[in-house]
C-alpha positions in Angstrom: 0.0 0.0 0.0 1.2 3.5 -0.9 1.0 6.3 1.7 2.0 9.9 2.3 2.4 12.0 5.4 1.0 15.6 5.7 2.5 17.0 8.9 4.2 20.3 9.7 5.8 19.2 12.9 9.2 17.5 12.3 9.2 15.3 15.4 5.8 14.0 14.4 7.0 13.4 10.8 10.0 11.5 12.1 7.8 9.3 14.4 5.5 8.4 11.6 8.5 7.6 9.3 10.0 5.4 12.0 6.8 3.5 12.5 6.2 3.1 8.7 9.7 1.7 8.3 8.7 -1.3 10.5 5.9 -2.2 8.1 7.2 -3.5 4.8 3.7 -3.6 3.2 3.5 0.2 3.5 5.5 2.3 1.0 6.0 6.0 2.0 5.8 8.0 -1.2 6.1 11.5 0.2 6.2 13.8 3.3 4.7 17.2 3.1 4.7 20.1 5.5 1.6 21.7 4.1 -1.6 20.5 2.4 -1.1 22.6 -0.7 2.1 20.6 -1.5 0.3 17.3 -1.1 -2.6 18.6 -3.3 -0.3 18.9 -6.3 1.2 15.5 -5.6 -2.2 13.8 -5.5 -3.2 15.2 -8.9 -0.6 12.9 -10.6 -0.1 10.1 -8.0 -2.2 7.5 -6.4 -2.0 6.6 -2.7 -4.0 4.3 -0.5 -3.6 6.1 2.9 -2.8 9.6 4.0 -1.5 10.3 7.5 -2.9 13.8 8.0 -2.5 16.3 10.7 -5.6 18.3 11.5 -3.7 21.6 12.3 -1.7 22.7 9.2 -0.4 26.1 8.3 -2.3 26.8 5.1 -5.6 24.9 5.5 -6.9 22.5 8.1 -6.7 18.8 7.5 -10.5 18.4 7.6 -11.0 21.2 5.1 -8.3 19.8 2.9 -10.0 16.4 2.6 -13.1 18.1 1.3 -11.1 19.5 -1.6 -9.7 16.1 -2.7 -11.7 14.3 -5.4 -12.1 10.6 -4.5 -9.8 10.9 -1.5 -7.9 7.9 -0.3 -8.3 6.6 3.2 -7.3 9.0 6.0 -5.7 8.4 9.3 -5.9 11.7 11.2 -3.2 12.8 13.7 -3.9 15.5 16.2 -2.9 16.8 19.6 -6.5 17.8 20.3 -8.8 14.8 20.9 -11.9 17.0 20.7 -11.4 17.2 17.0 -11.9 13.4 16.6 -15.7 13.6 16.9 -16.0 16.0 14.0 -13.5 14.1 11.9 -15.5 10.9 11.9 -18.3 12.7 10.0 -16.2 12.2 6.9 -16.5 8.6 5.6 -13.0 8.4 4.2 -11.5 8.8 7.7 -10.8 5.4 9.3 -9.1 6.4 12.5 -7.4 9.2 14.4 -4.2 9.2 16.5 -3.9 11.5 19.4 -0.3 12.7 19.9 1.8 11.3 21.4 0.9 7.8 20.3 2.8 4.6 20.5 3.5 2.0 17.8 0.7 -0.3 19.1 -1.9 2.4 18.6 -0.4 3.3 15.2 -0.6 -0.3 14.1 -4.2 -0.6 15.2 -5.1 2.3 12.9 -3.1 0.8 10.0 -5.0 -2.5 10.5 -8.3 -0.7 10.3 -7.2 0.9 7.0 -6.1 -2.4 5.6 -9.4 -4.1 6.5 -11.3 -1.2 4.9 -9.3 -1.5 1.7 -9.9 -5.3 1.5 -13.7 -4.7 1.8 -13.7 -2.0 -0.8 -11.6 -4.1 -3.2 -13.9 -7.1 -2.8 -17.0 -4.9 -3.4 -15.3 -3.4 -6.5 -14.5 -6.9 -7.8 -18.1 -8.1 -7.3 -19.8 -5.2 -8.9 -20.2 -3.8 -12.4 -21.8 -0.7 -14.0 -24.4 -1.2 -16.7 -25.2 1.6 -19.2 -28.9 1.4 -19.7 -30.8 4.3 -21.3 -27.7 6.6 -21.0 -27.6 6.0 -17.2 -24.9 4.0 -15.4 -26.4 1.6 -12.9 -24.2 0.0 -10.3 -25.0 -3.7 -9.9 -23.7 -5.9 -7.1 -23.3 -9.3 -8.9 -24.4 -11.4 -5.9 -27.6 -9.4 -5.7 -28.8 -10.5 -9.1 -31.8 -12.9 -9.0 -31.6 -14.0 -12.6 -31.0 -13.0 -16.2 -33.4 -13.6 -19.0 -32.6 -13.7 -22.7 -35.1 -12.6 -25.3 -33.7 -12.5 -28.8 -30.9 -9.9 -28.7 -31.9 -8.5 -25.3 -31.0 -9.4 -21.7 -33.2 -8.5 -18.8 -31.3 -8.4 -15.5 -33.4 -8.7 -12.4 -32.6 -7.9 -8.8 -34.9 -7.4 -5.8 -35.1 -3.7 -6.6 -34.2 -3.4 -10.3 -35.2 -4.7 -13.7 -32.9 -3.6 -16.5 -33.1 -4.5 -20.2 -30.2 -4.0 -22.7 -28.7 -5.4 -25.8 -26.5 -8.4 -25.1 -26.2 -12.2 -25.3 -26.7 -14.6 -22.4 -23.4 -16.4 -23.2 -21.5 -13.2 -22.5 -22.5 -13.4 -18.9 -21.3 -16.9 -18.0 -17.8 -15.6 -17.2 -18.8 -12.3 -15.6 -20.9 -13.9 -12.9 -19.5 -15.7 -9.8 -19.4 -19.4 -10.6 -20.2 -20.5 -7.1 -23.7 -19.3 -7.1 -24.9 -18.7 -10.7 -26.1 -21.5 -13.0 -27.9 -21.7 -16.3 -31.2 -23.5 -16.0 -32.6 -22.9 -19.5 -31.4 -21.6 -22.8 -33.0 -18.3 -21.8 -32.2 -18.1 -18.1 -29.2 -17.9 -15.7 -30.2 -17.8 -12.0 -28.6 -17.1 -8.7 -29.0 -20.4 -6.9 -28.9 -18.9 -3.4 -32.3 -17.4 -4.0 -34.0 -20.6 -5.0 -37.0 -21.4 -2.8 -38.3 -24.6 -4.3 -38.4 -26.8 -7.4 -41.6 -28.4 -8.7 -41.3 -30.6 -11.8 -39.6 -28.5 -14.5 -40.1 -25.2 -12.7 -38.3 -23.4 -9.9 -39.3 -20.6 -7.6 -36.8 -17.8 -7.2 -38.1 -15.4 -4.5 -41.5 -14.5 -6.1 -40.5 -15.5 -9.6 -41.5 -18.8 -11.3 -39.0 -19.9 -14.0 -38.8 -22.9 -16.4 -36.0 -25.5 -16.1 -34.7 -26.9 -19.4 -34.3 -30.7 -19.5 -30.6 -30.6 -20.4 -29.9 -28.2 -17.6 -31.7 -29.8 -14.7 -29.0 -32.3 -13.7 -26.4 -29.6 -13.3 -28.9 -27.4 -11.4 -29.6 -30.2 -8.9 -25.9 -30.8 -8.5 -25.2 -27.2 -7.8 -28.1 -27.2 -5.2 -26.5 -30.3 -3.6 -29.7 -32.3 -4.3 -29.0 -36.1 -4.2 
């Protein structure tokens, strides 16, 4: 993970650099005395975490965050614990360190940031954006109930959305998580975790009744662990 320090106090800078040197998975890409210097850096560089002092000479740390488009995760540093309550109003802030802080407290904050990055990465991997009627819709793949093919169109159905667009069903077999999606008919791919019951050659998916093709039934039962 790449990180930077924005801190105008030299002892605090040195402490953070010392702690960071103990963690090989964190790469320090820059140390800045003022927010304006970091602002220019962030325009052309990507970082995962900023260690940010609240009290800075040109603009406060909290005000600086609001100027950054798509800010990385922030670990605040401050000598004033009262600021911490206000700082947590910003979603990008994962923790705050009240000076002076020890390595154990620093490590706890870093662990929080790492966990947040893992969750964000997993969410990003398991989602896509669909362009339907000139609007981008974010779809969490595991929330899809089923996909229906009708000639050259696909209808994607979730509990809250129903989106139709030009595509072929075969193009979705690799996009969808293999552990829960299975084709049940030449025109349907379903999310097996939402199956309520199977009656003959039909299945019930939440409140939807869908046909099961003969050539697909054996694989469906196998995926549902039906003996």
